[in-house]
Kinemage of the C-alpha trace (Angstrom):
@kinemage 1
@onewidth
@group {chain A} dominant
@subgroup {mainchain}
@vectorlist {calphas} color= white
{ca met a 1} P -15.265 87.463 31.671
{ca ala a 2} L -12.302 89.668 33.061
{ca gly a 3} L -10.032 88.680 29.715
{ca pro a 4} L -12.778 90.116 27.154
{ca phe a 5} L -13.574 93.017 28.892
{ca lys a 6} L -10.234 94.118 29.636
{ca gly a 7} L -9.376 93.509 25.811
{ca arg a 8} L -12.953 95.941 24.981
{ca ile a 9} L -10.971 98.785 27.572
{ca arg a 10} L -7.590 98.783 25.720
{ca gln a 11} L -10.046 98.460 22.219
{ca lys a 12} L -11.087 101.774 23.554
{ca lys a 13} L -8.437 103.783 24.554
{ca trp a 14} L -6.732 102.618 21.377
{ca asn a 15} L -9.069 104.241 19.031
{ca val a 16} L -9.414 107.368 21.487
{ca met a 17} L -5.383 107.240 21.386
{ca glu a 18} L -6.014 107.127 17.270
{ca ser a 19} L -8.692 110.101 16.878
{ca val a 20} L -6.153 112.415 18.869
{ca val a 21} L -3.306 111.484 16.544
{ca phe a 22} L -4.996 111.897 13.677
{ca val a 23} L -6.960 115.530 15.054
{ca ile a 24} L -3.312 116.706 15.621
{ca ile a 25} L -2.022 115.548 12.292
{ca val a 26} L -4.683 117.419 10.933
{ca leu a 27} L -4.296 119.973 12.840
{ca ala a 28} L -0.592 119.846 12.043
{ca ala a 29} L -1.164 119.680 8.030
{ca gly a 30} L -3.469 122.783 8.542
{ca phe a 31} L -1.348 124.548 10.066
{ca ile a 32} L 1.290 123.979 6.822
{ca leu a 33} L -0.762 124.901 4.217
{ca leu a 34} L -2.391 127.996 5.678
{ca ser a 35} L 1.548 129.559 7.012
{ca ser a 36} L 3.485 127.416 4.731
{ca pro a 37} L 5.203 130.280 1.616
{ca val a 38} L 5.114 127.246 -1.055
{ca phe a 39} L 0.741 128.089 -0.937
{ca glu a 40} L 0.895 132.349 -1.300
{ca val a 41} L -0.368 133.419 -4.997
{ca arg a 42} L 2.343 134.040 -7.251
{ca gln a 43} L 0.309 134.491 -10.142
{ca val a 44} L -3.230 134.869 -11.314
{ca leu a 45} L -4.307 134.257 -14.743
{ca val a 46} L -7.178 135.098 -16.507
{ca gln a 47} L -8.919 133.286 -19.835
{ca gly a 48} L -11.958 133.562 -21.794
{ca asn a 49} L -11.317 137.341 -22.184
{ca tyr a 50} L -11.946 139.073 -25.253
{ca phe a 51} L -13.485 142.341 -25.232
{ca leu a 52} L -11.513 142.970 -21.450
{ca ser a 53} L -8.155 143.435 -21.104
{ca glu a 54} L -6.367 140.974 -18.026
{ca glu a 55} L -5.387 144.160 -16.522
{ca lys a 56} L -8.679 145.197 -15.588
{ca ile a 57} L -10.119 142.263 -14.470
{ca leu a 58} L -7.213 141.565 -12.750
{ca asp a 59} L -7.387 145.530 -10.541
{ca val a 60} L -10.905 144.671 -10.327
{ca ala a 61} L -10.928 141.146 -9.184
{ca asp a 62} L -8.195 142.726 -6.642
{ca ile a 63} L -6.384 139.303 -5.438
{ca gly a 64} L -2.999 140.224 -3.680
{ca leu a 65} L -0.098 138.204 -4.288
{ca asp a 66} L 1.761 136.364 -1.296
{ca val a 67} L -1.589 136.048 0.121
{ca asn a 68} L -2.082 131.987 1.240
{ca ile a 69} L -3.883 130.671 -1.471
{ca phe a 70} L -6.177 128.238 1.342
{ca lys a 71} L -6.990 131.955 3.178
{ca leu a 72} L -7.969 133.671 -0.821
{ca lys a 73} L -11.862 133.888 -0.154
{ca met a 74} L -13.391 132.896 -3.347
{ca ala a 75} L -16.660 134.471 -3.499
{ca asp a 76} L -15.448 137.773 -2.709
{ca val a 77} L -13.386 137.623 -6.240
{ca lys a 78} L -16.355 136.788 -7.943
{ca ser a 79} L -18.269 139.472 -6.293
{ca asn a 80} L -16.000 142.385 -7.655
{ca leu a 81} L -16.054 141.014 -11.099
{ca lys a 82} L -19.270 141.515 -11.214
{ca gln a 83} L -18.832 145.352 -11.360
{ca leu a 84} L -17.985 144.899 -14.935
{ca pro a 85} L -21.130 144.819 -16.615
{ca met a 86} L -19.442 143.061 -19.874
{ca ile a 87} L -18.638 139.785 -17.756
{ca lys a 88} L -21.732 137.763 -17.347
{ca asp a 89} L -20.251 135.041 -15.280
{ca thr a 90} L -16.977 133.778 -13.733
{ca gln a 91} L -15.426 131.220 -12.036
{ca val a 92} L -12.031 131.276 -10.282
{ca thr a 93} L -10.130 128.406 -9.004
{ca arg a 94} L -6.928 127.639 -7.428
{ca ser a 95} L -4.566 125.832 -9.545
{ca leu a 96} L -2.136 124.505 -6.645
{ca pro a 97} L 0.571 125.044 -5.285
{ca ser a 98} L 0.251 129.036 -6.267
{ca ser a 99} L -1.737 130.155 -8.528
{ca val a 100} L -5.176 131.312 -9.070
{ca val a 101} L -7.054 130.967 -12.111
{ca ile a 102} L -9.964 133.647 -13.655
{ca thr a 103} L -11.891 131.854 -16.332
{ca val a 104} L -14.842 134.776 -17.465
{ca ala a 105} L -17.496 134.626 -19.780
{ca glu a 106} L -17.964 138.029 -21.293
{ca arg a 107} L -21.394 139.796 -22.479
{ca val a 108} L -21.178 139.817 -26.612
{ca pro a 109} L -22.613 143.698 -28.271
{ca leu a 110} L -25.204 143.003 -30.620
{ca gly a 111} L -25.267 146.995 -31.029
{ca leu a 112} L -25.020 150.665 -30.935
{ca leu a 113} L -27.435 152.887 -29.213
{ca pro a 114} L -27.423 156.397 -29.376
{ca ala a 115} L -26.918 158.573 -26.085
{ca ala a 116} L -26.961 161.892 -25.046
{ca glu a 117} L -22.682 162.029 -25.496
{ca gly a 118} L -21.552 159.356 -28.178
{ca phe a 119} L -22.819 155.913 -28.341
{ca ile a 120} L -23.731 152.933 -25.841
{ca gln a 121} L -22.637 148.964 -26.317
{ca val a 122} L -25.935 146.780 -25.597
{ca asp a 123} L -25.696 142.756 -25.803
{ca glu a 124} L -28.491 140.507 -26.009
{ca glu a 125} L -30.492 141.071 -22.924
{ca ser a 126} L -30.540 144.845 -23.652
{ca ile a 127} L -27.844 144.845 -20.907
{ca tyr a 128} L -25.693 148.203 -20.998
{ca leu a 129} L -22.446 147.277 -21.238
{ca ala a 130} L -20.110 150.386 -22.135
{ca arg a 131} L -19.511 153.796 -23.926
{ca ala a 132} L -18.232 153.463 -26.972
{ca gly a 133} L -17.274 155.476 -30.504
{ca ala a 134} L -19.368 155.648 -33.428
{ca gly a 135} L -18.677 153.089 -36.296
{ca thr a 136} L -17.707 150.652 -34.623
{ca pro a 137} L -16.891 147.616 -36.830
{ca gly a 138} L -19.443 144.857 -36.767
{ca leu a 139} L -22.166 147.122 -34.827
{ca pro a 140} L -24.969 148.201 -36.634
{ca val a 141} L -26.322 151.683 -35.495
{ca ile a 142} L -29.808 151.002 -33.738
{ca thr a 143} L -32.561 154.215 -33.931
{ca gly a 144} L -35.939 154.445 -33.831
{ca val a 145} L -35.307 153.520 -29.744
{ca glu a 146} L -36.250 155.185 -26.711
{ca val a 147} L -34.824 153.811 -23.117
{ca glu a 148} L -35.010 155.892 -20.304
{ca pro a 149} L -31.151 157.023 -19.145
{ca ala a 150} L -29.630 154.097 -16.882
{ca gly a 151} L -25.919 153.256 -16.226
{ca pro a 152} L -23.022 150.351 -17.021
{ca gly a 153} L -24.907 147.131 -15.726
{ca gln a 154} L -28.534 148.054 -16.130
{ca val a 155} L -31.239 146.793 -18.268
{ca leu a 156} L -32.651 149.071 -21.342
{ca ser a 157} L -36.341 148.878 -20.638
{ca ser a 158} L -37.783 149.112 -24.237
{ca glu a 159} L -39.514 146.846 -26.734
{ca arg a 160} L -38.124 148.249 -29.848
{ca leu a 161} L -34.945 147.768 -28.686
{ca ser a 162} L -35.564 144.184 -27.777
{ca ser a 163} L -37.395 143.706 -31.557
{ca ala a 164} L -33.657 145.014 -33.085
{ca leu a 165} L -31.611 142.911 -31.082
{ca asn a 166} L -33.948 139.804 -31.597
{ca val a 167} L -33.426 140.947 -35.331
{ca ile a 168} L -29.938 141.151 -35.267
{ca lys a 169} L -29.915 137.794 -33.323
{ca asp a 170} L -31.762 136.268 -35.991
{ca leu a 171} L -29.956 137.607 -38.887
{ca pro a 172} L -27.341 134.828 -40.829
{ca ala a 173} L -24.428 134.908 -38.914
{ca gly a 174} L -21.627 137.246 -40.077
{ca phe a 175} L -24.263 139.395 -41.798
{ca thr a 176} L -24.207 142.433 -39.158
{ca ala a 177} L -20.944 142.799 -40.374
{ca asn a 178} L -22.677 144.444 -43.998
{ca leu a 179} L -25.017 146.548 -41.980
{ca thr a 180} L -24.629 150.703 -40.795
{ca glu a 181} L -28.071 150.914 -39.135
{ca ile a 182} L -31.374 149.290 -38.212
{ca his a 183} L -34.034 150.972 -37.583
{ca val a 184} L -37.043 150.652 -35.704
{ca asp a 185} L -40.323 152.553 -36.785
{ca glu a 186} L -43.582 153.651 -34.731
{ca asp a 187} L -45.287 149.961 -36.198
{ca gly a 188} L -42.739 148.104 -35.149
{ca gln a 189} L -41.666 147.556 -38.690
{ca ile a 190} L -37.598 147.011 -39.242
{ca ile a 191} L -35.675 148.980 -41.717
{ca ile a 192} L -31.905 148.002 -42.210
{ca tyr a 193} L -29.138 150.124 -44.119
{ca thr a 194} L -25.721 148.125 -45.423
{ca thr a 195} L -22.315 149.191 -45.740
{ca glu a 196} L -22.990 150.305 -49.668
{ca gly a 197} L -26.112 152.261 -48.381
{ca tyr a 198} L -29.128 149.801 -49.447
{ca gln a 199} L -31.922 150.339 -47.737
{ca cys a 200} L -33.471 146.837 -46.935
{ca arg a 201} L -37.164 147.040 -45.358
{ca leu a 202} L -38.028 144.154 -43.504
{ca gly a 203} L -41.231 144.648 -42.030
{ca leu a 204} L -42.494 143.210 -39.104
{ca pro a 205} L -39.815 141.104 -37.566
{ca gln a 206} L -41.016 138.071 -38.194
{ca glu a 207} L -39.076 135.262 -40.293
{ca ile a 208} L -36.182 137.321 -39.776
{ca gln a 209} L -33.367 134.449 -40.763
{ca glu a 210} L -35.303 133.269 -43.931
{ca lys a 211} L -35.884 136.800 -44.870
{ca gly a 212} L -32.143 137.092 -44.203
{ca glu a 213} L -31.135 134.495 -46.130
{ca ile a 214} L -32.660 135.484 -49.366
{ca leu a 215} L -31.967 138.884 -48.659
{ca gln a 216} L -28.027 137.636 -48.983
{ca gln a 217} L -28.611 136.444 -52.586
{ca val a 218} L -30.284 139.515 -53.567
{ca leu a 219} L -27.483 141.387 -52.950
{ca leu a 220} L -24.961 139.223 -54.201
{ca glu a 221} L -26.728 139.708 -57.539
{ca leu a 222} L -27.452 143.153 -57.368
{ca arg a 223} L -23.400 143.574 -56.417
{ca lys a 224} L -22.473 141.895 -59.576
{ca gln a 225} L -25.210 144.077 -61.174
{ca gly a 226} L -23.950 147.073 -59.612
{ca ala a 227} L -27.285 148.182 -59.645
{ca lys a 228} L -28.780 151.546 -58.084
{ca ile a 229} L -31.517 151.198 -56.082
{ca asn a 230} L -34.194 152.870 -54.053
{ca tyr a 231} L -35.305 149.925 -51.813
{ca ile a 232} L -35.484 146.282 -51.138
{ca asp a 233} L -38.992 145.046 -49.501
{ca leu a 234} L -38.861 141.953 -47.729
{ca ser a 235} L -41.856 142.525 -45.657
{ca tyr a 236} L -42.729 139.129 -46.878
{ca ala a 237} L -40.458 136.251 -46.650
{ca gly a 238} L -39.566 134.803 -50.046
{ca gln a 239} L -40.756 137.628 -52.252
{ca pro a 240} L -38.347 139.996 -52.110
{ca val a 241} L -39.299 143.659 -54.336
{ca val a 242} L -36.449 145.886 -55.748
{ca tyr a 243} L -36.394 149.158 -56.650
{ca tyr a 244} L -34.573 150.718 -59.022
{ca lys a 245} L -33.741 153.947 -59.166
{ca lys a 246} L -35.159 155.663 -61.804
{ca tyr a 247} L -33.451 158.214 -64.034
{ca ala a 248} L -34.332 161.284 -66.290
{ca asn a 249} L -33.776 161.408 -69.397
């Protein structure tokens, strides 16, 4: 019995020594990772941005170069980037040995809302993105809407604004580039104005995609004719009515 018993003791001692050696190796590796200049941040890459400049993102992210890449707190970087209303989501990852990659998903402005001093950009969730100048390409001005004063990043609460933004989203792809204004009246009726000055009455914000597709065809034909019109009535999908201008003899 003495033989097997001594063997178990030796095995136990060996297991303890193995554990101590493993801990020493882990600590040594950790020390190397946290102190070696090889793992100091040398560059920060930004991808996915379109509206925001790389410089702006880097400035707000506030990632110092030469900081150890393993000591960098990713949660703090993401928290910093949340200060930018234009950013909807972001990912911050390490690219060993010395790079950090920031991938952003930006909010997309859908329209311009008149404000006290100029205009503000809003996205599909009615979020105030940024100040903007009049005539921003591809962004129609939304009128007939009243909202409470708010700052960048805040939601502009308005049923009419939500209605207008839903109409913009539901119109055929690329169609909004031909719009200058979308108006919501007191009854919730939608009126849009094209870059050619055409007024198009869409009625209630229903069946917008179908109305938009029909309107595209109507406008195409009117352009061919060079017709002068008062307005196009598409209050009921499938029944477009064009009111032409009358000229006195």
